[in-house]
C-alpha positions as CSV (number, residue, x, y, z in Angstrom):
1,M,0.0,0.0,0.0
2,D,1.2,3.5,-0.9
3,I,2.7,5.3,2.3
4,S,0.5,8.3,2.0
5,K,-2.6,6.3,1.6
6,R,-1.7,4.2,4.6
7,F,-1.3,7.3,6.7
8,N,-4.4,8.8,5.3
9,N,-6.3,5.8,6.5
10,H,-5.7,7.0,10.0
11,G,-6.3,10.7,9.3
12,L,-2.6,11.5,9.1
13,S,-1.1,13.8,6.5
14,I,2.8,13.6,6.2
15,I,4.5,17.0,6.2
16,K,8.0,15.9,5.9
17,T,10.6,13.2,6.8
18,I,12.3,13.7,10.1
19,G,14.7,10.9,10.2
20,K,15.4,7.2,9.7
21,G,15.7,4.5,12.4
22,T,16.7,0.9,12.7
23,Y,13.2,-0.3,12.0
24,G,11.7,2.5,9.9
25,N,11.2,6.1,9.3
26,V,10.1,9.1,11.4
27,Y,7.6,11.7,9.9
28,L,6.2,15.0,11.0
29,C,2.5,14.7,10.3
30,E,-0.7,16.8,10.7
31,K,-3.7,14.9,12.4
32,G,-7.0,15.4,10.5
33,K,-9.3,18.4,11.2
34,S,-7.6,19.2,14.5
35,N,-4.5,20.3,12.7
36,L,-2.4,18.7,15.6
37,M,1.3,18.3,14.6
38,T,2.6,14.9,15.7
39,I,5.7,12.9,15.2
40,V,5.0,9.4,13.8
41,K,7.4,6.6,13.9
42,D,6.5,4.1,11.0
43,I,7.8,0.7,11.8
44,E,7.8,-2.0,9.4
45,L,7.5,-5.5,11.1
46,N,10.1,-7.9,10.1
47,L,9.5,-11.5,11.4
48,K,13.1,-12.4,10.5
49,I,14.3,-10.2,13.4
50,Q,14.1,-11.9,16.7
51,D,11.9,-10.2,19.2
52,H,11.1,-7.4,16.8
53,E,7.4,-7.4,17.6
54,Q,8.1,-7.6,21.3
55,D,10.5,-4.7,21.1
56,I,7.8,-2.6,19.5
57,A,5.1,-3.8,21.9
58,N,7.6,-3.0,24.7
59,E,8.0,0.6,23.4
60,V,4.2,1.2,23.1
61,K,3.6,-0.2,26.6
62,I,6.2,2.2,28.0
63,L,5.1,5.3,26.1
64,S,1.4,4.8,26.8
65,S,2.2,4.5,30.6
66,L,4.2,7.8,30.9
67,K,2.4,11.0,31.9
68,H,4.7,13.6,32.9
69,P,5.5,17.3,32.0
70,N,9.1,16.3,31.1
71,I,8.3,13.1,29.0
72,I,7.3,13.1,25.4
73,R,3.4,12.3,25.3
74,F,2.2,9.2,23.6
75,F,-0.9,9.8,21.3
76,D,-1.9,6.8,19.7
77,C,-0.8,3.5,18.0
78,Y,-1.9,2.2,14.6
79,Y,-1.5,-1.1,13.0
80,N,-1.7,-1.5,9.2
81,D,-0.6,-4.5,7.1
82,N,3.0,-5.2,8.3
83,H,3.4,-1.7,9.7
84,V,3.1,-0.1,13.2
85,M,2.8,3.6,13.3
86,I,3.4,5.2,16.8
87,S,2.1,8.9,17.1
88,M,3.8,11.1,19.7
89,E,4.0,14.6,20.7
90,Y,6.0,17.0,18.4
91,A,8.7,18.9,20.2
92,T,8.9,22.2,18.4
93,G,12.4,23.3,19.6
94,G,14.5,20.5,18.3
95,N,16.9,18.8,20.7
96,L,19.6,19.7,23.2
97,A,22.5,18.8,20.9
98,E,21.3,21.3,18.4
99,Y,20.8,23.8,21.2
100,M,24.3,23.4,22.4
101,Y,26.2,23.3,19.2
102,Q,24.4,26.2,17.5
103,R,26.2,28.2,20.3
104,Y,29.7,26.7,19.7
105,P,32.2,27.7,20.6
106,K,30.4,29.9,23.1
107,L,29.8,27.9,26.3
108,V,26.2,27.4,27.6
109,K,25.7,29.6,30.7
110,Q,25.5,27.9,34.1
111,Q,22.0,29.0,34.7
112,E,20.8,27.4,31.3
113,I,22.6,24.2,32.1
114,L,20.9,24.0,35.6
115,F,17.5,24.8,34.1
116,F,17.6,22.1,31.6
117,L,19.4,19.6,34.0
118,C,16.5,20.1,36.5
119,Q,13.9,19.2,34.0
120,I,15.9,16.3,32.8
121,L,16.3,15.0,36.4
122,L,12.6,15.4,37.1
123,G,11.7,13.2,34.0
124,V,14.4,10.6,34.8
125,D,13.2,10.5,38.5
126,Y,9.7,9.8,37.1
127,I,10.7,6.9,35.0
128,H,13.0,5.3,37.7
129,K,10.1,5.4,40.2
130,K,8.2,3.3,37.6
131,N,11.2,1.0,37.3
132,I,12.1,2.1,33.8
133,I,15.7,2.5,32.6
134,H,15.9,4.8,29.7
135,R,19.2,3.3,28.4
136,D,19.8,6.0,25.8
137,L,20.0,9.3,27.5
138,K,22.0,11.6,25.3
139,A,21.7,15.2,24.0
140,E,19.9,14.1,20.9
141,N,17.2,12.4,22.9
142,I,16.4,15.4,25.1
143,L,13.9,17.4,23.2
144,L,13.0,20.9,23.6
145,T,9.4,22.5,23.1
146,G,7.3,25.5,24.3
147,K,7.3,29.0,22.7
148,H,11.0,29.5,23.2
149,G,12.2,25.9,23.3
150,I,12.9,25.9,27.0
151,I,10.7,23.0,28.2
152,V,12.6,19.8,28.2
153,K,11.1,16.4,27.2
154,L,12.7,13.0,27.4
155,G,12.2,11.1,24.2
156,D,13.1,8.0,22.4
157,F,12.2,5.1,24.7
158,G,12.6,2.5,22.0
159,I,15.4,0.7,24.0
160,S,14.0,1.3,27.5
161,K,13.4,-1.7,29.6
162,M,10.9,-2.5,32.4
163,L,12.8,-3.7,35.3
164,A,11.6,-6.7,37.4
165,S,11.5,-5.8,40.9
166,A,14.9,-5.8,42.6
167,K,16.5,-7.3,39.5
168,K,19.1,-6.1,37.2
169,T,19.4,-6.5,33.6
170,S,22.4,-7.3,31.5
171,T,21.5,-6.5,27.9
172,V,24.1,-4.2,26.4
173,I,22.5,-1.5,24.3
174,G,22.6,2.2,24.0
175,T,24.7,5.0,22.5
176,P,28.5,3.8,23.0
177,Y,29.8,7.3,24.2
178,Y,27.4,7.3,27.0
179,L,27.7,3.6,28.1
180,A,28.4,3.1,31.8
181,P,31.5,0.9,32.7
182,E,29.4,-1.9,34.1
183,L,27.6,-2.2,30.6
184,C,31.0,-2.2,28.8
185,E,32.2,-5.0,31.1
186,G,28.9,-7.0,30.5
187,K,28.0,-6.8,34.2
188,P,24.4,-6.5,35.5
189,Y,23.2,-2.8,35.7
190,D,20.4,-0.9,37.1
191,T,19.2,2.7,37.1
192,K,22.7,3.9,38.1
193,S,23.7,3.4,34.4
194,D,21.3,6.3,33.6
195,I,23.2,8.4,36.2
196,W,26.4,7.8,34.3
197,S,24.8,8.8,31.1
198,L,23.6,12.0,32.6
199,G,27.0,12.7,34.0
200,C,28.3,12.4,30.4
201,L,25.5,14.7,29.3
202,L,26.2,17.3,31.9
203,Y,30.0,17.3,31.0
204,E,29.2,17.8,27.4
205,M,26.9,20.7,28.2
206,C,29.8,22.4,30.1
207,T,32.5,21.7,27.5
208,H,31.0,20.9,24.1
209,R,33.2,17.8,24.3
210,R,32.3,14.1,25.0
211,A,33.4,13.1,28.4
212,F,34.8,9.9,26.8
213,D,35.9,9.6,23.1
214,S,38.1,7.4,20.9
215,E,38.4,6.5,17.3
216,T,37.8,2.8,18.1
217,L,35.2,1.0,20.2
218,V,38.1,-0.8,22.1
219,G,39.6,2.5,22.8
220,L,36.3,3.9,23.9
221,V,35.8,1.1,26.3
222,K,39.1,1.5,27.7
223,A,38.6,5.2,28.4
224,I,35.2,4.7,30.0
225,T,36.5,1.8,32.3
226,S,39.8,3.4,33.3
227,D,40.1,7.0,32.6
228,S,39.0,10.1,34.4
229,V,37.7,13.2,32.5
230,H,39.5,16.4,32.1
231,P,38.0,19.1,34.5
232,I,35.5,21.7,33.2
233,N,36.4,25.4,33.3
234,T,35.9,26.5,36.9
235,A,36.5,30.0,35.7
236,V,33.1,29.8,34.0
237,Y,31.3,27.2,36.2
238,D,31.1,26.8,40.0
239,R,33.1,24.0,41.6
240,G,29.7,22.4,42.4
241,L,29.1,21.4,38.8
242,Q,32.4,19.6,38.6
243,D,31.7,17.8,41.9
244,L,28.2,16.8,40.3
245,I,30.0,15.4,37.4
246,D,32.7,13.5,39.4
247,S,30.0,11.9,41.6
248,M,27.9,10.9,38.6
249,L,30.9,9.5,36.7
250,S,32.0,7.2,39.5
251,I,33.3,3.9,38.2
252,L,31.5,2.0,40.9
253,P,27.6,2.3,40.4
254,D,26.9,2.3,44.1
255,K,29.0,5.3,44.5
256,R,26.9,7.3,42.1
257,P,24.1,9.4,43.5
258,S,20.5,8.8,43.0
259,I,18.3,11.2,41.2
260,K,16.9,12.3,44.6
261,E,20.4,12.9,46.1
262,L,21.4,14.9,43.0
263,M,18.4,17.2,43.2
264,S,19.3,17.9,47.0
265,R,22.6,19.3,46.2
266,M,23.0,23.0,47.0
267,I,24.1,23.9,43.5
268,I,21.0,22.6,42.0
269,L,18.3,22.6,44.7
270,P,17.0,26.2,44.2
271,T,16.4,25.5,40.5
272,V,14.9,22.2,41.0
273,Y,12.4,24.0,43.5
274,T,11.5,26.5,41.0
275,V,11.1,24.1,38.1
276,F,9.2,21.6,40.2
277,L,6.6,24.3,41.5
278,D,5.9,25.2,37.9
279,A,5.8,21.7,36.3
280,G,2.8,21.0,34.3
281,D,2.1,24.7,33.6
282,D,3.9,25.7,30.4
283,E,3.1,29.4,30.7
284,L,4.4,29.6,34.3
285,L,7.6,27.5,33.5
286,M,8.3,29.7,30.4
287,S,7.8,32.9,32.4
288,K,10.0,31.6,35.3
289,A,12.7,30.5,32.7
290,Q,13.5,34.0,31.8
291,E,15.1,34.5,35.1
292,F,17.5,31.7,34.1
293,L,17.9,32.2,30.4
294,V,19.0,35.7,30.2
295,A,20.3,36.5,26.8
C-alpha cells in the first residue's frame, strides 16, 4: 500500500521526513481536522528479526504509561498490514544537541545548564520510580518545546526496559559514548547506568566535548572503564558542577548518587524547587525561565 494512503487511512498527512531509524522512518504529520502536529514512527514489522514485535510492543507499553510534563506524550498506535505507526508529541524546539552546538564555541551559561538539567532529572526521576531504565540518555534524545524551546522532554524510549522488581538486567544496548562501565564489562546494571549517562551529558553541556571519546570501540571502552575526564572550566562554572560530574561518573555504580540525591545538592536545589513548582504549567515555566535564560 502507498505510504500516503496508509497514513491517510488514520487521518494523518505527512508534512516531511524527520529521520530514519533501525526499524523504519520518522515523519512529522498533521492529524485530521484538529491540525495537531505529531511525530509518527513508521515501523515495518520484520518477522526475521528476533523479538522485533516484542520490542515494539515494549515501546508502546512504556510510552502509553508515561504521563509527566518532562516526558514526550504518547498519542496513539496504529497497525496497518505489516506496519506499526506510533504517534507522539511534536517537540517544536529541536533537541539539546542542536541547542548546544548552535552556540559553539560559546559555552552554555550555568543558569541554562541547571535549568535544563533540573527538568531532565525530574523526568528521569519519574521513569526510575516506575522501574524503567531509559538506557539511551543523550543530547539528541533530550527534546525541547514550548514557545522559546525551553521546556525539556525526554524522548526515544525505543530501547527502554521495564525492570523486574529488585532485579538487574544485562543486555548491552545504547549509544557507546554514554555507556556506563558496567555495561562495557557485560555486568548487570540498574538505574545507576542512567546516572552515568547524565554525567556524560552534563559534562558535554559544560564543555562541548564528549566525556569519553576514541576512534575505536576498544579505545572507547578502555577510556570509559579506566580514565577520568578532564576538569571543566571552573573560571566559567562553579566548583559544584564539577563535583556533580565527578560523583555521577564514579566507576562504581553504588558510589553514584540517585536522582533524589542529585536534586538535593545545594548548587541545583533552588532551580529544582522553581522548576518543580511550575511543572505542568507551560506558561508559568516559560515565564520563570526568563530568570535563568538571560540572553
